[in-house]
C-alpha positions as CSV (number, residue, x, y, z in Angstrom):
1,X,1.3,-15.3,-22.0
2,X,0.9,-12.4,-19.6
3,X,1.3,-9.4,-21.9
4,X,-1.1,-9.1,-24.7
5,X,0.7,-6.5,-26.8
6,X,1.6,-7.0,-30.4
7,X,5.2,-6.8,-29.4
8,X,6.6,-9.3,-27.0
9,X,8.3,-6.5,-25.1
10,X,7.1,-3.3,-23.4
11,X,9.1,-0.6,-21.7
12,X,7.8,1.3,-18.7
13,X,9.3,4.6,-17.5
14,X,8.6,6.3,-14.1
15,X,9.9,9.8,-14.5
16,X,11.3,11.9,-11.6
17,X,13.6,14.9,-11.4
18,X,16.2,13.0,-9.3
19,X,15.7,9.3,-10.1
20,X,13.9,8.1,-13.3
21,X,13.3,4.4,-13.4
22,X,12.8,2.1,-16.4
23,X,11.8,-1.5,-16.9
24,X,11.7,-3.8,-20.0
25,X,9.2,-6.6,-19.6
26,X,8.8,-9.7,-21.7
27,X,5.5,-11.5,-22.4
28,X,5.8,-14.2,-19.6
29,X,5.2,-13.8,-15.9
30,X,8.4,-12.7,-14.1
31,X,10.1,-11.9,-17.4
32,X,11.9,-8.7,-16.5
33,X,14.4,-8.3,-19.3
34,X,16.1,-5.3,-17.9
35,X,15.5,-2.5,-15.5
36,X,17.4,0.3,-13.8
37,X,17.7,3.8,-12.6
38,X,18.8,7.0,-14.3
39,X,19.9,9.6,-11.8
40,X,20.6,13.3,-12.4
41,X,24.3,14.1,-11.9
42,X,25.7,17.3,-10.5
43,X,25.7,19.3,-7.5
44,X,23.6,18.3,-4.5
45,X,20.8,20.6,-3.6
46,X,20.1,21.8,-7.2
47,X,16.4,22.5,-7.5
48,X,13.8,23.8,-10.0
49,X,14.7,24.3,-13.7
50,X,18.3,23.4,-13.2
51,X,17.3,20.0,-11.7
52,X,15.0,19.4,-14.7
53,X,17.8,20.3,-17.1
54,X,20.2,17.9,-15.5
55,X,17.7,15.0,-15.6
56,X,16.9,15.8,-19.2
57,X,20.6,15.6,-20.1
58,X,20.9,12.2,-18.3
59,X,17.8,10.9,-20.2
60,X,19.3,12.1,-23.5
61,X,22.5,10.3,-22.7
62,X,21.0,7.1,-21.4
63,X,17.6,6.4,-22.9
64,X,18.8,5.8,-26.5
65,X,21.1,3.0,-25.3
66,X,18.2,1.4,-23.3
67,X,15.7,1.7,-26.2
68,X,18.1,1.0,-29.1
69,X,17.0,-1.8,-31.4
70,X,13.7,-2.3,-29.8
71,X,10.4,-2.2,-31.7
72,X,7.9,-1.9,-28.8
73,X,5.6,0.3,-26.9
74,X,7.2,2.8,-24.5
75,X,4.8,3.8,-21.7
76,X,5.6,6.8,-19.5
77,X,3.8,7.8,-16.4
78,X,2.0,11.1,-17.1
79,X,1.3,13.6,-14.4
80,X,-1.9,14.7,-12.8
81,X,-2.7,17.3,-10.2
82,X,-5.8,17.3,-8.0
83,X,-6.2,20.2,-5.6
84,X,-8.6,18.1,-3.5
85,X,-6.5,17.7,-0.4
86,X,-3.2,17.3,-2.2
87,X,-0.1,18.2,-0.4
88,X,2.0,18.0,-3.6
89,X,3.4,21.3,-4.8
90,X,2.2,22.4,-8.2
91,X,5.8,23.2,-9.3
92,X,6.8,19.6,-8.5
93,X,4.1,18.3,-10.8
94,X,5.2,20.7,-13.5
95,X,8.8,19.5,-13.2
96,X,7.7,15.9,-13.4
97,X,5.6,16.7,-16.5
98,X,8.7,18.2,-18.1
99,X,10.7,15.0,-17.4
100,X,7.9,12.9,-18.8
101,X,7.8,15.0,-21.9
102,X,11.5,14.8,-22.3
103,X,11.4,11.0,-22.0
104,X,8.6,10.9,-24.6
105,X,10.4,13.2,-27.0
106,X,13.6,11.1,-26.8
107,X,11.7,7.8,-27.3
108,X,9.6,9.3,-30.1
109,X,12.7,10.2,-32.1
110,X,13.8,6.5,-32.2
111,X,12.6,4.4,-35.1
112,X,9.9,1.8,-34.4
113,X,8.9,2.9,-30.9
114,X,5.3,3.7,-30.0
115,X,5.1,6.2,-27.1
116,X,2.2,6.3,-24.7
117,X,1.3,7.9,-21.4
118,X,0.0,6.1,-18.3
119,X,-2.1,8.4,-16.0
120,X,-1.0,7.6,-12.4
121,X,-4.6,7.4,-11.1
122,X,-5.4,4.8,-13.7
123,X,-2.4,2.5,-13.8
124,X,-2.1,2.4,-10.0
125,X,-5.9,1.6,-9.7
126,X,-5.9,3.8,-6.7
127,X,-3.7,1.4,-4.7
128,X,-1.1,2.8,-2.4
129,X,2.6,2.1,-3.1
130,X,2.9,-0.7,-0.5
131,X,-0.1,-2.6,-1.8
132,X,0.8,-2.0,-5.4
133,X,4.4,-3.1,-4.9
134,X,3.4,-6.2,-3.1
135,X,1.1,-7.1,-6.0
136,X,3.9,-6.5,-8.4
137,X,6.2,-8.8,-6.4
138,X,3.7,-11.6,-7.3
139,X,4.5,-10.9,-11.0
140,X,8.2,-11.5,-10.2
141,X,7.6,-14.6,-8.0
142,X,8.1,-12.7,-4.8
143,X,11.4,-11.0,-5.7
144,X,12.5,-8.7,-2.9
145,X,13.8,-5.1,-3.3
146,X,17.3,-6.4,-2.5
147,X,17.1,-9.3,-5.1
148,X,15.8,-7.0,-7.8
149,X,18.5,-4.4,-7.1
150,X,21.3,-7.0,-7.0
151,X,20.1,-8.7,-10.2
152,X,20.0,-5.5,-12.2
153,X,22.7,-3.4,-10.5
154,X,21.1,-0.6,-8.6
155,X,20.7,0.4,-4.9
156,X,17.9,-1.4,-3.0
157,X,16.6,2.0,-1.9
158,X,15.9,2.8,-5.6
159,X,13.7,-0.3,-6.0
160,X,10.6,1.8,-5.1
161,X,11.0,3.6,-8.4
162,X,11.8,0.5,-10.4
163,X,8.6,-1.2,-9.1
164,X,6.6,1.6,-10.5
165,X,8.3,1.3,-13.9
166,X,7.5,-2.4,-13.8
167,X,3.9,-1.6,-12.9
168,X,3.5,1.0,-15.7
169,X,4.8,-1.6,-18.3
170,X,2.7,-4.4,-16.8
171,X,-0.4,-2.2,-16.8
172,X,0.0,-1.3,-20.5
173,X,0.6,-5.0,-21.4
174,X,-2.3,-6.4,-19.5
175,X,-5.0,-3.7,-19.3
176,X,-4.7,-1.7,-22.5
177,X,-3.9,-4.2,-25.2
């Protein structure tokens, strides 16, 4: 058994203002029950608060269907800003925090779900995306971006987000519980 949570399932959510990814993992290695992408609809080039509102609307429409009937932990990447050499705009971090908060609020309203946050510097263990995603591929028996996308019905270019959602769920199930 890979996951050591009380529930045999954990949901990971990687929030973003354009593409929020989610993954449902079971207790055994390679057991990705479901995963996918929620994209914000609407006009291209929308930025700032309007972009956050669009993603929040999409989350409100889609997350209940993804989480319905589950009695499991939902783990959402929280946001962190460090001004030590960071090139990330503070407003981008704030927008991501709003999306993470919206995800948590929607999940918290559903019966039986325990909502938790995963600090990015902790769940990633400081590994860069390429190293982290290669390690996550080991969990899926070397599944490629294209294979993951084809199996679960999203674009291969969105796999980068889904790998993070898988990593968040896996971190919760293996490191926390």
